[in-house]
Each structure stands twice: as C-alpha cells, then as structure tokens.
N, C-alpha and C positions, 0 to 999 in steps of 0.2 A: 291439200289437193287443189283447192280453188285458186291459190296463187300460181301454182305450176300450170294449171289449165289456162289461166288468164295469160300467162307468159306465152304459152303455145298459140293461143288464139291470135295474139299480137304479132307473132312472128311466122305465121303460115306462109305469107308471101315471100319471106326470106328463104324459107325452105324450098319454095318453088324455083327461086333463082338458082339455088344449089343444084337442082336437077338439071339445069342447063349448063352451068359453069363448071360443075364438079369440084369447086373450090371448098376446102374444109372451112366451116364457119367458126373461125377463131374468135370473132367478135361475140358470137352467141355463147361460146364456151366460157369466155371471161364473165359474161353476165350470170351464167349458171353458177360459176364459182363464187361470184360476189354475193349471190343470194343464199349461199350455203348448201346448195343441193348436191354439190360434189362430195360433201361430207355426210350424205344421208345415212350411210352405214356406220360411220365413225362415231363412237361415243363422245359426249361433250368434253370429257376430261382430256381428249386428244384433239380437240378443236372442231369436232363435227357436231351434228345435230341429233344423233342417236335415234334416227327414225326406223332403224331395223330394216329387215328385208322387205317388209310391206312398203316402207317409205321409198326404198330403192325402186320398187316396181311402179309406184305412182309416178316417180320422176321419169322412169324409162317409158312408161305408157304415154305420157304427155309429150315428152321431147320427141318421141318417134313420130308424132303427128307432124312435127316440123321437118325433121331430117333424121334419117337413120345414122348419118355421120355424127350428128350431135349426140343422139341417144347412145350410139355405140361407143363413142369416146368415153362417156360417163360410165356406162354399164361394164365395159371391158376393164376399166380401171378398178371397178369394185370387185370383180372376180379375177383380176390380174395382179394380185398382190395384197390388196386391202383386206379381203376376207381371210386370206391365209395368215396374214400378220396378226389379225385379231384372234384367230383360233390357235395358231401354233407358234407365233412369234414370241420372243423374249420381251420383257418389259422395256429394255433399252432400245430394242428394235422398233417397238410400237411408238415409243416417244420420239424416235428419230424420224420415222417415215410417215406416220399417220397425220400429224399436223401439216406436213408438206402436201400430202394428198388432198386434204381438206382445202388447202390454199391453191389447188389446181395442178398438182403434179399428176401427170397422165401415166397410166400403167398399161401393160400388155401381158398376156399369158402366152407362153411359148411351149407347145406340146408337139404339134404336127411337124413332120419332117418329109423330105422328098420320098423316103421309102417307108414312112411310118404314119398311119392315119388312125383308124379306129383301134388298131392293135398298139395302143400306147405303151404297153408293157415292154415293147421291143425297141424303145428309143435308142438311137445310135449315137447321138451327140454325147461326148464324154466330158467328164470333169475330173481331172487328175489332181490329187492332193499333193501339194509341195509346201511343206512347212505350214504357214498360216494363210495359204492361198489355194484356190482351185484354179487349174488351168483348163479352160473350156475350149473344145474344138468340135466343130460340126456345123450343121445348118438347120434352120427352122423355116417352114413355109406356111402360107395362108395365115399369117400373123396379123390380126387386126390392130390398128394403131401403129403399124410399122413405120418408123421414122418420126411419128408424132409423139410417141410415148417417151417419157423420161426414164422410167424404170421398166425392166422386163423380167417377169417371173419365168425363169428358164428351168425346165426339168431336164436333167442330164444324168447319164449313166456313170456311176462311180465304182461299180464292182462288176467284173466280167464273170465271176464264178457262177456256174449253173445253179448251185445251191442258193446263192443270194437272190438270183432272179426267181427261183421257185418260191422262195419265202417273201418275194416282193420287197426285198431290202436292198435293191441295187441302184436306186435312184436318189438324187438329192434335188431339193428345190432351192434355187439360187436367185437372188436379186442382182441383175446386171444393169448398171447405169449407162445411159447414153453417153458417148464420149470416151468410154473405156477403150484403150488401145487394142486394136485387132478386132473390134466389134463394129460391123458395118451393115448397111442395108444393101442387099444384093440386087433386089428387084422390087418394083411396085407393080402389082397385078392390075391389068385392065380387065375389070369385072363386067359381068352382064347386068349388074344392078349396083345397089349400095352407093349411090351417087355421093361423091365427096368423102367417102370413108376410105382411109388409107389401109391397104392390105398388101402384104408382100412377103419376100424372102429375107432372112437374116443370115449372115455368115459370121462364124466365130473362129478366129485363128489365133491360138495361143492367148486367149483372153484371160487375164488374171483377175480373179474375183476374191476379195477378202473372205476368210472363213466366217467372219461376223455377218456376212450377207446371206448365209445359209439359214433358211427357215426350218425350225425343228431340229431334231437330232440327225446324225449321220445315218443315211439309209431310210429316212422318213418320207422321201419324195413321193413314192407311190401312194402312201397313206394320205398325204396332203392333197395329191392330185385327185384321188377318188372322192375324198371328203368334199372338195369344192365343186364337184360336178352338179350336185343337186341345186346349189345356189346359182351356178352358172346357167343351168337349163331353165330355172324359174325366171331369172332376169332376162334371158334371151327370149323367152316366150312372151314376157310382158311387153317387149319392144314391138311385138306384132299387133298389139291391141290398137295402137294409135292409127296406123294405116287402115286397119279394118273399119274403124269408126269413120274416118274421113271418106273412104270409098263408099260406104253405106250412105253417108250423107249426100254425096254427089249423085248417087244412083236415084235416091228418093227425090231430091230437088230437081234433077233432070227430068225424071218421069212425070213430075207434077207440072212441068212447063213444056214438055214436048207433045205437040198435037199431031196425031195420026188417026185416020179414019174418023175425023171430026170429034175426037175426044182426047184428053190427056192419056198418055200411054200408061200412067199409073192405074187407070181404070181397067186396063186389061188384066184379066185374072192371072194370066201366065206371069206377068211382072209382079203381081201381088204375092204370088207363091214364092218367087225368087227373093223378094224383099223379106218375106216372113222367114225364109230359110237363112238369110243373112243375119237377121236380128237374133234368131235362135243360136246360131254359131258364135256370134259375137258375145252374147250374154253367157253362154256356156264357157267360152274361152276365158272370160274375165273371172268367172267363179273358179275355174280350174287354177288359174294363175294365183289368185289371192288366197285360195285354200292352201296351196303349196307354200306360199310366203308365210302364211299364218303358222303352219307346222314348223317351218324353219325358225321363226321368231320364238316359238315355244320351246325349241330345242328337241322337238319330237322327231320320230323317224319320218323322213320326207321322201324316201326313194320313190315310192309309188306315185305320190302327188306330183313331184317334179318331173318324173319320167312321163307320166300321163300328159302333163301340160306340153312337154316337148314333142310328144307323138301326135297329140290331137290338134294342137293349134296350127302347125304348118299346113295340115290338111284343111282346117277350117279357113285359114287365111287365104289359101289358094282358091277355095270355092267362093269365098266372099268377094275377092278381087275379080275373079273371072266373071261371076254373075253381075257384079256392079258394072263391069265393062260391057257385058251383054245387054243389060237394061239401058245403058246409054247409047247403044248402037255404035255407029262409026265414030262418034265423039269420044267414046270410051277408049278408043285405040289411038287417038291422037295424043301427042305430047303436050297439047294445049290444056289438058286437064291433068291434075296430079295422079289420077287413078292409074294411068299407064306407067308412071314412074314407080309406084308402089307394086304394080303387078310384076315388073321386071325383077323384083326381089323375091318373088314367091318360091322359086326353085331352091335357092340357097337355104331357105328355112328348113328344108328336109335334110340338109347336110351339116350345117354349122351346129356347134355345141353337141355333136353326137348325131349320127344318121338315124333316120326313122327305123331302119332295120335293127340297129343296135338298141334303140329304145324298146322294140318289141322283145328282143332277147332279154333285156333287163326286166321288163314287165313280167315276162314268163318266169324268170328265175326268182325274182323277189316276190312276185305276186302269188305264186304257188306256195312259197314259204310263209308269207304274211297271212294268207287265207287258209292255211293248213287245216285249222279246226272247222272252218266252213265248208271245206272241200273234201272232208272225210267221206269215204264210201258208206252209205247207209246200210245197216243190216237188213237183209230181206228174208222172207219166209213164205211158205205156202199157206194161203188162207184156209182155215179149217173147213168152212162151208162152201166157199166159192172154188176152192182148190186152184187158185191162181196166185202168181207171185205178187207180193206187196211188201212195202218197207215196214220195219218195226223198230221200236226203241227198246224192246225187251227180247232179244234173241235167246233161244234156248241155250243153256249153259250146262256142259257136261262136268260131272264131279270127278270122274275117273279119267286119267290120262292113259290112252291106249291106242294101238294101231287101228282097232276097230272103230273107235269113236272119231278119230281123225278122218278115216276113210268115209265114215257116215256123214261127217260135216262137209267133206268135199262132194259127196254125192248129192246132198241137199242143196249145196250151192249150185250144182249143175242144173237143178230144177228151176232155180230162180235167175241164175246168170249163166245160161248154157254156153255162151261164147267167151266167157271170161275166166281167167285164173283167179285164185284167191291169194291175197297177200298174207305174209306171215302174221301181220298185225290183225288181219281179219280172223285168222284161225285162233290166235291167242285170246281174242275176246269171247270165244265160244267155250273156253275152259276156265274153271274156277281158279286153277293154279297150275301153270305149265311154264317151264323155263325155256329159254332159247335153245339150250343144249338138248333138252328132252325132245323138243319139237324137231330139231335138226335130225336127231337120231331116228325118230319115227318116220320122217319124210324120206330120208335116205333109204331106210328099210323098205318103205312102200315103193320107192323107185326101183330098188333091186328086185323086187317081186313083180315088177311090171304093172303095179296098180296105180302109180302116180307118175307124173312127169314134172320136172323141176326147172325153173328158170333162175339162173344165178347172175349176180352183177359181175363187174370186171374183177372184183377182189375175190370172187368165188363164193360169196355169201348168198344163201338161198333167199330169194325175194318173193317169188311167186310159185304156185303149184296148182295142179289140176288133176283130177282123177282121170285115168285112162278108161277106155271102154271096158277093159277087163275089171278095173277097179269099180266102175259103176255096177257091173253085173254081180260082183262079189258083195257089194254093200247092200243091194236090194234086188228083188226079182224084177224082171222087165215091166211087169204090170204096174209097179210102183211109179214109173215115170210116164205112164199113159195119161193123156188128157185130151178130150175132144169136146168142143162147144156143143151145147144142147141142140143148136139149130142144124147141126150136121146130121144127115140121114145115116143111121147106123149101118145101112147096107153098103155104104162106101168104105167102111172101116174093116180092115182085115188084120 
C-alpha cells in the first residue's frame, strides 16, 4: 500500500492538470502497468501479482486521489472481463487474455443500453449464433473506457423465448475486441464530472465474434453478470475513498490557515463539528469497503457488504465533499482547488454501478433473507402477575390439535398483538405436532364459521390469520380481554 500511496502523492499535481485539460493520463497508466498494479487481481501464474480484491481496492483508493480517469481505467478493466475470466473462463481463455491484461490491456463492461438501465434482464442487443460465430447487433451506452478499452465484455440476448428469459438463460457474455469490423464508438459523452475518463455509446452492426470469446456456457450471461456485481460495487466504492481523503485534507489545512474574527476558522466549533463528521464518514466508508473486499477474498457471501458499501459511500462522499467546500468558503467552490473537481463527481456516484434505489431493493431482499433468524417474531404472552404483554422464549404449547385450541391461540395473540395477524409459522410453534394440511383445514373451517379471517399470497397459500370479533367472543368471555392500569379511577370504567 505504501508504494501505491507514494505514487499517488508524487502525481497529485498531474491529476490537477487533468481536471483542466480532460486528457486521459496515458503516461500514468503506463507507469501503473509497469509497476504491476494492473494485474492486482490476476494470479501470478497468469502474470499478475495476486493481490485479490483487497489489493484492487488499495490500488483504486490511491489512484483515485490522483485522477478518477486513471482509477477508472484500472478498476473497470478488473470488473470488465478480468474477474469474469477468472471465475467463469476456460483455462485457454485465461491464458490468452489475463497475461495481456496484466501487461496493460484495458477492458470495459457493456450492460447499459439506450432503453435498458437498471432493468438489465431486458437487454435488447442480440447475438445470433451462426456456426462458430455470434453476430452481434445493437447499442450500448454510458460505457466507461469507451474507445480506450481494447476488449469489451458485452452482454447480449441470444434467446427470445419467454421461458428462457424467465429462467434467466437468455443472455451470453462475449469478449469483443476493438477493431472488429462493424464495432464502432458512436458517441463520447460530455459529462458533468469524471474529468479525463472516456465514457460513451457503442454501436454493433453485424459484428462477428468467435464462439471461443464467449465466457461460460451458452445462456450463462445473466449468472455471470449478477455474480460480478458485488465485485464491481466494492471496487467502485473504493474509488470514492481517495477524493474523500483529499477533500478532508484541504478542508482542515484551509481552516488552520484562514483567519476570521481574529482566529483560525478551525477554532470555530461549527467547523470542528463538520470536520468530525467528515472523519467519521471517511473512516466508516473505508471499513465498509475493505470488509466487503475481505468477504470477497474469502469467497464468502458478500451481497450485503458490497451493496451496503455502494449505498452508504455515495451519500458519505457527497456529504464530505459538500462540507469540505463549505469549510473552505468561496475557495472551495473555485476550480483552483481540487475539491471542486471531486465535488462534481458526487452525483454520478448515486447512479453508476447500480442506483441507490436499486441498492435499497437489494438490501431489503437479501437482508431480510440473510437476517431471517434474527428477525423472527418473538413469541409473546400475558404476564401472570402484571397481566401485560411481554415476550417469552417458552410459549405455551398445545398437545391436542383442534379448532378450539387454534382459536384460543388466535385470541391470546389478540391480547398481546391486537393489531397484527398471526403467521402460520407462529401458530405451528404453539403446537407439539401439527401439519400444514391440518392447519389449513382448521383455518379454512374457522373462516367458514366466521371465526377467523385469512390472508393468502398470490399462489393462494394461507400466510396470515386473525380471529374475528365473533371468534374472540367464542374463545373467551369479554372479561378475559379487560385490562385497566391501577392509576385509572374505577369510576371512569364501564
């Protein structure tokens, strides 16, 4: 890490030049390649240094202090073919491509299209099989390293059948080389930030790609795409750490040297609070990134770690850059300090590598599943002496399976959770031995008698149930449900 950090320190001024010229730093990229960092992810047997995901994040963090163009060229190459070849490529593919990547072959990943963004499953670019070739037709947009990259990992549709799409077996992942006939750069985007980083549209017109350039088996494209997202989001997040650190440094140094009201502005408590908030967000962001990287290096489940990094860090980045600019006052908004250049990149961080909204959907879906044991509804009962609802680890269990006992359980649940339904799992824990079939039969019968109401999922399976008012009255007399605190004057109770 010290070597990469030293390289970044040495080239900070070069990065500031790029913010004015917008020229891609080819000279710095050659140095990065010569030092072996372009092969951080690649095992030594294929010409790399085998530093894993953690090593990639270290390189991304330090290079991003210099230039997002330099960091992006390196990072996008890692998740624009390199990682996919390592995990899904054949041995001959790895031996063909990976040593060339380690020697500076630049990559790009091509998912987004004019009509397809977050809904990547609906990719429209096609790859028609003709003998030993795929014929690719379509367009891709917002492709980082467009024009710069030598190889492009293109996800294309190979099967139009609804069944194939439903099974997510309708896409292939193909390596398309620069210079292939029919493959052209359609447009380079003029972006609101990312100085020097090439980003644009690609056009494919009858582009012939050898079958041996397909990664994985026929129809594996979606699997490969999804598998690479955790790595991409972790590395994308690591690129935000460098600018956060630089902005924080400028804010502190500026406040130490700016005199207002006869004292340095760092002595103002309001600025101390801002700086404290920056430090906290920067440190938490680093921990989040390297935790996700560690999980990926271990081969552990990293969906939550990578998604959390991608959701949290853009928000932290925006806050750190905004507050750094605020601490610096008018100077922070001039282009004469690099903080303004970094600040212009803040918005895209919420969009690239998956929008913040998509990250929240992923966190909900996978988080609820991953934390299922921790999020189980605790059993609750009425306290014998206090006669108030409390949680318990030992709920009463009925030996006999009957309508009466099920209704009794529903009535008792009303006392402790009056506004909630019971899940079928909740009910089953209250019986020593009851099958799903028995439970369904009883619940349906209680519904038919007007004693319970049922909630079913889209497939018609009973998921939740609750006693009706009639069911509550049948289970126990009304006095059973009465409860009034001791401090209430009894003359008010009727």
